N, C-alpha and C positions, 0 to 999 in steps of 0.2 A: 173462618167458620168451622172447618173440620177440626182444628186444634181445640177450639172452644167446646165443640160437641164432645170430643174425646175427654177433655178436662172434666166436663160435667158428669160424663159417664163414670169416670174414675172416682169422682167425689162420691157418687152414689154407691159404687162398689165398696169404697172405704167404710161406709156406714154398715155394710152387710157382712163383710168378711172379717175374720180375726186379723189382727195387726200383722202377725208374722206371715200369714198367707198373702195378704195384700202386698207387703213389703217384698216378698220373694217373687211373686208371679206377675203382679200388675204394675206396681210402681216403676220398675225399671224399663217398661216398654216405651219406645218413642211414640210420639203423637201419631194417631192414625190419619190417613189421607182419604178424603171422600171423593169418589168419582161417580159419574152418572151414566148408567147403562140403560138399554132398552127395558131390561127387567126391573129397573129401579136403582136407587142409590146403593153404593157399596162402600163400606169403611175398610180400607186396606191397612193392616198393621204388620210391621216387620218384627220377627221374633229371632233372637240370636242363635238358637240351635234347635235341632230336630227334637230333642227330648222335651224342651220347654214348649215347642210348638204343639206336640201331641198332648202334653198335659193340659195346656190352656184350651186347646180345641175340645177335649173331652170333658174338662172340668168346668170351664167358665164361659165357653163360647155362646151357649144358648142363653145364659143370663145376660151377657153383654149385648147380644142382638135384641133381646127384649127391652133392655134399657135404652138402647139407641133408637128403637122404634118409638118408645114412649117420649123420649126427649126431642126427637125430630118430628113427631106428629105423623109419621108414615113408616111402613116397614123398611128396614135397612139391613142388608146382608153384611156379615163380618167375613172378611177374607184374610186369613193368616198366611204369611209366607216367610221363608227364611231370608234373613238379611245377609247381604254380602259381608264377608269377613272384615273388610276395611271399614264398613259402615256401622260398627257395633257400639260406637261411643257417643251418640248424640245425647244431649241433656234431656232426660225424659220429662214430658210435660207434667206427668202425674207426681213428680218428685215433691211438689209443695203440698200435696194432699195430706191432711192429718187423718189418722185412722183410729181404730177401736182396740179394745183389749185383745191380747194374744190368745191363740188357740191352736189346735192341731188338726181338727177334722178337715177333710178335703173338699167340703162344699159349704155354701152359706147357710144351708139348713141344718148343719150339724152332723150330717152323715158322711163318713169318709167314703169317697168313691175312688176305686182303684182304676187309674187310666191304663190303657195299653202302653207298654213301654217298648221302645225300639230295641230290637236285639242288637247287642254289640257287634260291630264289624269284626271279622276274624283278625286276631292280633298277628303282627309279624312273627315269623318263626322264632325270633330270639326273645319275644316278649314274655312268654310264660316263665322262663328261667329268671327274668329280671323282676317281675312283679309277683310271681308265684300265684297268680289268680287262676281259678278253674274256669275256663271260658264257657262251660256248659251251665254254670250256676248264674242264671240271670233272673230278672224280674218276670220274664215270660214263663220260665220253668218253675217258678215258685207259686204254689197254689195258695190263693188268698182265702182268709176266713176270719172268724171272730177272734180266734186264738192268736193270730199274728197281725191283726188289723192295725193296731197303733204303731207297732214296731215297723211294719211295712210302709205305712204312710210317712213316718218320720224318715225312713231310709230313702224313700222317693224324693222327699224334699231336699235331703242332703245331696243326692245324686244330681238334682237339678240346679242346686245352688250351693256347692261346697264352700265351707268357711264362713257362711253367712248366718246360720242359726243351728240350734241343736248341736253345739260343739263344746265338749265331746258328746257323742251319742253312745250311751252305755246300754247294751242289750243283754238281758239275763234270762236264764231259764234252764230247764233240765237238758239232759243229753238227747240228741236226735230230734230236736224240735225245729231246726232250721236257722239257727243263729249264724252258722258259717255260710250257709247259702245266701242269707240276706246281706252279709258283709261283702261277699264276692259279687253279688248283683250290683251293689253300689259302685264297686271298683270297675266292673265291666261297663256299666252305663256311662261312667265318667270318661273312660278311655274311648268309648264309641263316639262321644261328643268332642273330646279333646285328646287325640292320640299322643300328644306330647306331654300329657300330665304325668308326673312322677308318683306312681302308686305302688304300694308294697303291702302285700298280705303275708302274715306269718303267725305261727303259733307262739304263745308266750315262751315256750321252752327254747325256741330258736333265738329269741332275744336274749334269754339267759345264757345260751351257748355263745352268742356273739360277745356278750359282756365278759364272760370267762376268758375267751380267746384273746380279746384285746387287753384284758387285765394282765394275762400272762406275758403278752408281747409288749406291754406298755405302749399300746398304739391307740389311745382313746380318741385321738384326732380322726382316725379312720372311722371309728364308731359314730362320731358326731357327723362326719361327712356323709355317712350312709343314711342316717335317720333324720338329721336336721334339715335336709334339703327337700324332703318329700312334700307333695301337695295333698296326699291322702295316705294315712297310716291305718291299716286294718289289723287289729291284734286280737287273737283268739285266746280265751281262757286265762285272763289275767290273774285268776286265783293262784296260778302256779308261781307267782312272784312272792308268795307267802314266805316269810323268814329269810329272804335273800336281800340283805341290806344294800349291797353294792349295786345289784340289778335295779332295785327300787330307786336308788339315787340317780343312776344313769337314765332310767325311764322318766323320772321326774324332770331331769334336764331336757330330754328330748321333747317331752310333753309341753313344757314351757316354751321352748324354742319354736315348736310347730304352731302353737296357739298364737304366739306373738306375730308370726308371719301369715296368719289367717289360713293356715293349712288345716285340714279336717282330720279328726281322730275318731275312729269307731272301735269300740272294745266290746268283747263279750265275756261273760262270767257265768258260773253256775248259781250265783247269788247276787243280790243287789249290793251297791258299794258299801253301805254301812254294815253289811253282814260279812264282809271279807275279814278274815282273821290273819294276824301277823303281817299286816300291811300298814305302812306308815300312814298316820292320819292326814299328813300333807297330801298324799296320793289319793286316799279315799274321798277327801273333800273335793279334790280336783275332778275325780271321776263323776261326782255328784253335781258338778257345777253346770253341766249342760242339760241334757235330757236323758232320763233313765226310763227305759221301757222293758216290760216283760213279754216273753213269748210263752204262752200256755200250751199244755198238751192239746192237740187238735180235737174239736168236737166231732160228733158223729158225721154230720154232713160234710165237714172238711175232710175227714178221713176217707169218705166215699169218693170225693172229688180227687183226692191225691191218688188213690188206687186207679181210678179211671185214666187220669192223666199220665201216670207213670207206666201203665200198661200200653198206652198209645205210643209213648216214646220207645217202648220195646217192640213196637210193631204188632201188638196184640189188641184184641177187643175184650174188654172186661164188662160183661153184662151188669146192669145196675143192681139186679137182685143179688148177684154174687158179691159185688162190691159192698153192699149193705151187710151181707152175711159176714164177710171178713172184717169189716169195720166194727161190727158189734162185738166181735171176739178178740180183736187186737186193738188195744186202747192206749198203750203206754206212750208211743212216740212214732215218728215217721220212719225211723230205721227199722223198727219191728214190722211196720206195715210193708216196707220194701222187701224185707226178708220173707214175709208170708207170700207176697206177690211172686217173688222169684221161685218159691217152691211150687206154687200153682202153675206158673208158666212152664217150668221144667217138667212137671208131672203131665201137663197137657201135651207137650211136645213128645215126650218119651212114650206115652200111651196112645198117641194119635187120636185123642178124644177132645171134643169141644169143651170149652170152659162153662161149667154150670155148678150149681150148689153142691150136687153130689160129688163132683170131681174135687171141688174146693175142700169139702169135708174130708175126703179121702187123703188129699195132699197135706192137709193140716191136722191129721188125726192125732199125732203125738202132742201137738200144742193144745188141741181141744181136750184131749184126755187128761192132760195135766190140769187144765183149768177146771174141768168138770169134777175131777177127783178132789181138788183142793179148795176151790173158792166157792163157798156157800155162805149165805148170810150167817148161819149158825157158827161156821168156822171163823168168820170175821168177828163176830161177837166175842167168841172165846179168846181169839188172839189179842184183840184190843183190850179186853178185860184183864188178861194176864199182863199185858204191857203196862197198863196204868194201875195195876194192883187193886182192882175192884172185883166184886163178884159178878159172875155171868148173869145172875138173876137181876142185877141192877140195870141191865140193858133193857129189860122190859118191865121194870118196876115203875111206880109213879114218883119215886124219889127225885128231888130236883136240886140238891146242893151242887155247886160247881164241880166238885171233885168227881161227881157221877154224871151230871148233865153233859159236861164237856166230852169225856170219852164216848158217851152215847151218841153225840152228834158226829164225832169222828167215825164211829162205826157205821152210822147211817150214810155218811159221805162215801166211805169205802164200799159199802154195799151197792150204792148207785154206780160207782166207778167200775167195780170189778165183777159185778154179776149182771144178768139179763133181767133182773126183777124190776117190775114197775114201782112207782112211788107208793101206790096203795098196798102192793104186796109187801114192800119193805116195812111200811107203817104197821101192817098186821103182825109182822114178825118181831116188832119192837113193842109188844104189849098192846096191840090194837090202836096205835096212834094214827091220827089223821094224816093223809098224804101231804097236806100243807106244812105239817110239822117236819116231815122228812125234807121237803123242798127247802124250808128255811135252814135246816141243818146243812144241806148240801151247798147252798149258796154261801152261807156264813163261813164254813170251813174252806170252801174253794176260794172265796175272796181273801181270807186271811192267809192262805197258803203262800200267795205270791208276795206277801209283805213280811211274813214272820218266818225267819230262817229256822228257828228252833222247831216250829210246827212242821215246816216243810221237810226237815230232816227226819222227824218222828214218822211222818206219813210215808216217807221214802223207805224207812226201815220196815214199817208194817207191810207195805206193798211187796217188798222183796221177800219178806217172811211168808206172806200168803201165796206168792207166786212160786215159792220153793226154789 
């Protein structure tokens, strides 16, 4: 009876969840066992590890309980518990269930829900030197938001079921946005669950150095032994492989060997795979064969959350109004936010004053004066007009050819990103345009930026010019 009920519950879940979610989290579960208690029937399900237990409890338990009640004709509680290590291989009852098209979001209604993730257990003393992971970079310490939602959800899936999907996982974005943090979080979560897993994090330059060293010594078997036996390889900034043919050849060999043995590979880069230059097409096509996700600069609410959380880890309280003040003035990336926070905390400690907006303004006066002096909508218009070789007057004219409309949209985007002006205020400064025109430009250029390497590079140059 209980296996039949569980089977029917799984069949229903398969019609609601994307295929990859169902295959990763529900299908491998052994059949639940029904027991009757004074409070009513309970469906007990054994889960193979703590990470999956927390994910399923937070992500799917409420829906499973609702389905069980519906199918059973009375309320039924779901009880999840850890399976003993030796009992992890029964044939799951749900294995025969056929499911629906694949997807990524973390819940059946299409909204990714970030579960609490178990902090990794402290690694043995020798561990950091072996795997090079930073134990403080975990999912718990990563602030979630719209900017990293897709990358974080994919990373959580990989941590819970390495080698099964999104392999390789390719994460790209600008500096200081959390790519390295996310990779370390996956490694730390996997080691917390499987302390014997062979995990290695390294920067691409370290791999290049290893190839050079082994090339000089003619010891490529050592290189293969080091990389080909891993369960999880985390490699940062693969754009550094550009123009290094021997390195690319060895990485290709390691890549193929790891995928063949169902090991997982996560890579980061400053651009998407097809945008990488001087890298063999064999490699870029492999990079693109799994899942490619972008991390964007954090939006205002996420910047506020980051500041408050990082202040807490420093043992300080950051009032919300101060966090908003700083977040509005520091927009580029997480590293700049951390730098601003350190200045404020140091200023507070040295002056023995509590943290408020006046103190933050004083602590960041150099940063704010540079911004106030340089970044105005008028300056943005002039800088963009010079860059694209059009007249400043074209910024607020009614002319609409692409050679003018495009730079105008870029200037509107930069005005929203780099100044405190509202959409209506920006529209007024662009020839009295409606705020919806500005919003369209901001969304259009922001959306294209993550896909168009050339545009991203141009925007980067303009931003650096404006920031001085």
